[in-house]
Residue, then its C-alpha position, 0 to 999 in steps of 0.5 A: m392483214l397489213i394496214e395501208p400507211k395512209i394519211l388524212k387529207g390536209f395533213r402531212d408527214f415531214l421528211p428530215e430536210k423539210a422538218l429541219q427547214r421548218k425548225n430553222i425558221i422557228r429558231i430565227l423567229e424565236k430569237t427575233f421575238t425574244s429580242f423585242g422582249f416577248q415571252t413564250i407561253d403554251t396552251p392545250v390543243l384541246e379546249y371546251k367548244e364554247v371557249l373556242l367559238g365564243k368569239g370566232g364567228g363566220e366561216t371559222d365556226k364551220q371549220v373547227y374540229a369538234f366532238k364529244d370526248n369520253g366524258k361526253r363534254d363538247v370539246a374542239l381542237r384550237f383553230d388559231l392561237t389567238v382565242p386560246f390566248a384570250r382565255f389564257m389572259a382571262a385565266h391568268i391576269n393576276e399572275l402577269s404584268l401588263p403590258f404582256k408581250r407574248y409569242h406562241i409557235d405551235k400547231v392548229w387545226r381547221g377543216e377547210n379546203t386544202q390548196k397550195g400552202r393551206y393545210r388542215e393541220f399547220i403551224q402558226c407563229d403568234f406574237d401579241i401585246v396585251g394591256l395597251d391601246n395606243a399607236s406604240a403598241d400597234f407599231e411595235i407589232l408592225q416593226l416586229m413583223h418587218s424584223s422577222f422577215k428580215a431575219m429570215g432573209v425575206n425582204n421583197i415583201t409588202i405589208k398592207i394595213a388598214h383600220r376597221g374603225i375608219f371603215n366602220n365610220f364610213l359605213t355609218k356615214i353611208k347608213a350601212a352600219d347594220k351590214a358592217v360584218e357582211i360588207m367587211r367579209t365581202v370586201d376582204k374577198i376582193s383579191k379572190i373573187g374580183k371587183d365585179n363579184v364584190f360589187k354584185i354581193l355589195n349591191e344585194l346587201t345595200d344598193s348600187d350607190s352604196a356599193n359604188n361608194i364602198l368600192k371607191y373607199i377601198e381603192p388605194e391612192n398613189n401612196f399611204l398618205e393620199t389614201l389616208r386623206k381620202i378615207t378620212l374624208m369619206s368617213g366623215g373627217e378626222s377621228e381617233a381611228s384616222n389619227r392612230l394611223y397618222e401616228v403609226y405612219n410617223f413611227m414608220t418614217e422615223t424608223g425608216i421602214e415606211d417603204l415596206f407598208s401600203l395603206d390598203p382599205s380593202i384589208t379588213r380580215g375575216l374574223d369578227y374580233y378585230t376592232g382597229i388596225v389590221y394588216e396582211t403581208f404578201l410576198n411580192d413575187l408570189p402575190t396569188l399565194g395570199s397573206v403569209c403574216s396577218g393580224g390586227r387589234y382586238n380590244n374586245l376579245t377577252s370580254v366573253y371571259t373576263k370583265k377586265n379591260l384587256p386591249g390587245v394587238g398582234s399578228s400571226i405568221g402562217l409558217d406552212r404557207l410561207m414555207a410553200g412560197l419560199d420553196e417556190l421562190g428557191l429561198l429555203d435552205k436545201k441542206n439536210q445537215s444533221s451533224s457536222v462530223i461523222v466517225i466512220n466505223m472502220d473496225k468492229t473492235l474499236q466501236s466503243y472507242y468511236h463513241k468516245l471520240a464522238a463524245v469528245i467532239r460533241d463536248s467541243g460544241l460540234s454535232c457528231e454521230v457515229y456510223l453504227d454498222t461496219k459496212k464498207i467505208g464507201n457506203q459510210f461516206s455515201f450515207a454521210e454525203k446524203k445527210g449533208i455531213p461535211y467532215a468524217i473522222l477515220c481511226g483504224t488500228e494505226e491511228y488508234n495505236s498512235n492516238t491520232v485520227t484522220l480527218k476527211n473533208l467530204l466536200t473537198r476530198e482533202n485529207f489530214n492524216k494522223i493528226s491529234l483529235n484536238n487538231a482535227i476539231s480546230l481544223i473543223k472549227t477554224g480551218k487552222v490547227e492549234 
């Protein structure tokens, strides 16, 4: 009996083109992260359930894939890379130098409702700074977000930032601090459920005057500084939190990237572990897609694992949602090039020689594959073109006897007959013979 080759809802296979696009983006991000001095780490996909849920909170707890393993232990698949990182820091603090700048790109799992750009298995690209609580660290994460999108060629974005500390001061002033968690989660949904529904929920949590005050607080003004002045005043005046945002804004203007950032007090982030600055990134041409890069400051995240004070700040790019958006905007590279060169299999008696030619080509720094069957040459060319391979090496009896090859440009159909292999390699690399 045959088994149906079906796949779980919210999970996907990746064909070569999509897999290559994802790999290319990851390479760009890794290069960008390391250029800022960030180091990569790795953590297990499976953790003790109590480790993962110690600081998650809210809807996330309901979305975790949790079960008992063969040893009857309560375990769970990681739902993000931040909580495992907090456990990692607590476990290895004596082996690391602070501040520690880390990046981690890997899969996570959440049993949530699927929609465009949102799946149950997806890749996050995290980058964090642990060991400092200052404006310089907050800004470097924002600067790295900017640099990462620039490196990917994604420039039409807006990074919305806010500060939960200022919001908490405001809620204390209007005597609603006891409902801070529920209020922030409600406000965070305003782009999804609308202002009227947010007011309705806020009115149930507090009263109509407080609800109207909250809506006034989260409404952005004309620019960053006007918004910051308003929320500073509404939260009781100057504070450590408001001064932090002024300092971060000065960093932005000094480096000339302030135009990409918008102060939006409705950004609160749903997870409870954020304590300070928070941010979300939107593709301007696809505002309904949701945030493709989010994060913030989490000064108390490691407190359930260690008594040492380990303040942190970081961000995460949701690679799958980002790719869905870039695909819709036509910004993904559609090439499916697996190799630069293919050696055509013209003569069965020369197959070992074809592998030798391919080895020499690879040693020169080019990617190369041999067609592994003796099908018609036309079929071999079609195979190469479907894989996006731009060059073909042909070597029949005449070329073999004269120690030459024929190079064919599969894009222009131009042939270079009976030239040395070194000249063929030079033509591919530079367009010139040696």
